[in-house]
N, C-alpha and C positions, 0 to 999 in steps of 0.2 A: 504494500500500500504506500503510495507516494503522496504525503501531505494529508492534512485533515484528520477526521475521525469517522468511525462507524460503530454503531451500537445495534444490537439485536435484543429486543425484549420478547420473552415468551408469554403467550396468552394462555398456555396450557401447561400442566405439570409435565416435566420431561425428566428422563433418566439422567441426563447430563446437561451441561451448559448449552445454550442455543448456538454456541460457536460451531457445533457439529453440523449446523444447517447452512453454514456459510463456507462454500467450497472454493470461492474465488479469492480468498485472502490466505497467502502462504504463511504470514507471520502469526505467532501465537498471540492471543488477546492479552492486553495489559491488565484486564480484570475479567474473571470468569466466575459465574454463579449459576445455579440451575435456572434462575429467572432472567439473567442478563449477561451478555458478553460485550466487552468494549475493546476496540482497537484504536490506537491513536498515535499519530506522529507529533501531536501537540504535547506540551508538558502535562503531566498528570500528578495530581495530589491524591495519594491513596488514603482511603477511609477505612482501613482494616478490611474486615470481611463484608463491609456494608456498601462498597462502591468506590467511586473516585470522582474527582473534579477535573475536567478537561479544560486546559487553557491557562490563563494567567490571572492570579487573584491577589488583591491588595487589601490591607486593612483600611477602614474608614477613619479610625482614630489617628489623630496627628501626633507625631510625624508618621505619615503612611509608609508602610513597608510591604514588600512583596512576600507572600506566603508560599513557601515551597514544600512544607510538610504540615500535616494536621496533628495536633496533640489530642490526648484523650478527651479533654474538656471541649475542644472544638467539635470533635466527632459526636460527642454526646449532645451538644446543642443542635447540631444538624439533624440528628436522628429524632430528638424530641420535637423539633419544629417542622420536620419533614422538608428541610431546606430553607424555610423562611428566615432563619437566623442569618444566613448569608446575605440576604437583602438588607438587613439592618446593620450588619457589622462589617461588610466587605464590599468591594467594588472590583470591576475588571471585566475581561472578556472570557467568559467561561460557560460550560455546560455541566450541570450536575447529574450524575448517574447514581441513584441511591436505591438500596434495598432496605426497606423498612422492617421493623421487628415483626410485623404481622405477615410478612411475606410479600407485600405489595412492592412494586418497583416504581420509581419516579424519575423522570428526566425533566430537568428544568433549565431553561436558557436564561442567562442574566438579562436584566432589564435593558442594557445598552444594545443588545443584539450584535455585538462585535463579531462573534463566531456564527457563521451561517449554520442553520439547523433545519433539515427537511426530514419528513418521515412518510412512510406508506404502511397502511394497515393491511395485514394479510390474515388468513384464517387462523394460523398458529402463532404468528409473530407480528411484531411491529418493527420495521427496519428504519433506522435513523442514521443520517449521515450529514456531513458538512457540505458534500457535493451532491446536488440534485440528481446528477446522472447515476449515482449509486443507488437511488431509490426508485428511479423510473423503471418501468417494466422493460427488460431487455428484449429487443426485437419486436416489441409491440407498443412502444411508447406513443402516445397520441396527444395531440394538442386539445386542450379544453377551450374551445372557441368562445363559450359564454364567459369564462373567466378572462380570456384575452380581451374581449370586448370591454368588460368592466374595467380592466387594468388600463386600457387606452383612454377610457373616459374619466377615470378617477384614480390615477396612479398614486395620489397622495393619501388615499384611504386604504392602506393595506389590510389584509386579513390573513387567515391561515391558508386559503386556497391559492394554488399556483396555476400557471398556464399549462402545466404538464398534468394530464389526467391521472388521478390516483395519487399524486404527490402533494403533500401539504407542508406548510412551513410552521414550525413551532414558534408561536408568537412570543417575543421577549417578555419575561415576567410571568408566563403561564406554564404550569407543569403538565406533563402527560403522565398519568398515573395508571398502572395496570395491576389488577388483582389476579393472582394465579387461579386457574380453573374458573375464570369468569370473564365477562366482557370487560374491556378497559373502562375503569372509572373515568379516565380521561376523555371518553366520548362526550362527556359534559364538562368541559374545562372550567376551572375556577380561576378567576383573576385574583392572584395573591399579591400583586404589586400595583400600587397606584402611582403613576408617574409624578404627580404633584408632590409626593413625599420626597422623591429624589431631587426634584428641581429646587424645592424651597427649604430642604432640610438644613438647618444651621450646622456649621462645621464646628461643633463644640466637643473637644476631646473628652471621652468618658461618658457622654450623655447621648441617649437615643433621641429621635426627633420629638416625641411628645414632651419629654422632660426639658429639652433645650428650648422648645417653643414656648413653654410655660414660664420661662425665665428662671 
């Protein structure tokens, strides 16, 4: 794999990691679990047995510093909040791949959307990649002309749909969550990031937005 990242989420219980269903990648995954497999040429921050953060991450508290490894406290915060803690305490260009304690998996793209992130839902898996050509159906990719028309008319109002049939974009700040042996909870996505909080958040070391805003 040259550049970017690829993720496979399992929508069914499997005997082994979903990596066994991806025959076009020679390299071993950087993270493998019965529910999710991750390949990446981007930097990865390992979260133990619970997943990884793909990309570059920095602390919000000043002076900001780059995070290259996650300690136990950070991993516990991420698990407890299912990724929401990253939005409050960190910034950067990243994609979170997380296995929750109840067996669900979650993939979340940071609010800036610096890393591209596309996905395609299949019967047994959800395939996610930074390159849309990796999620387009090989040999039968088709143009979604309705979406192409909408894009030409209102390109400044993006959504999850793309001009490639069957391929969607993971909207920045929204998670895709999948429960094993069930349909993806992410079919009804929940907005967990409000852009106004990022734009207006006071940069006060050691304080989150509500505390800093209240003076």
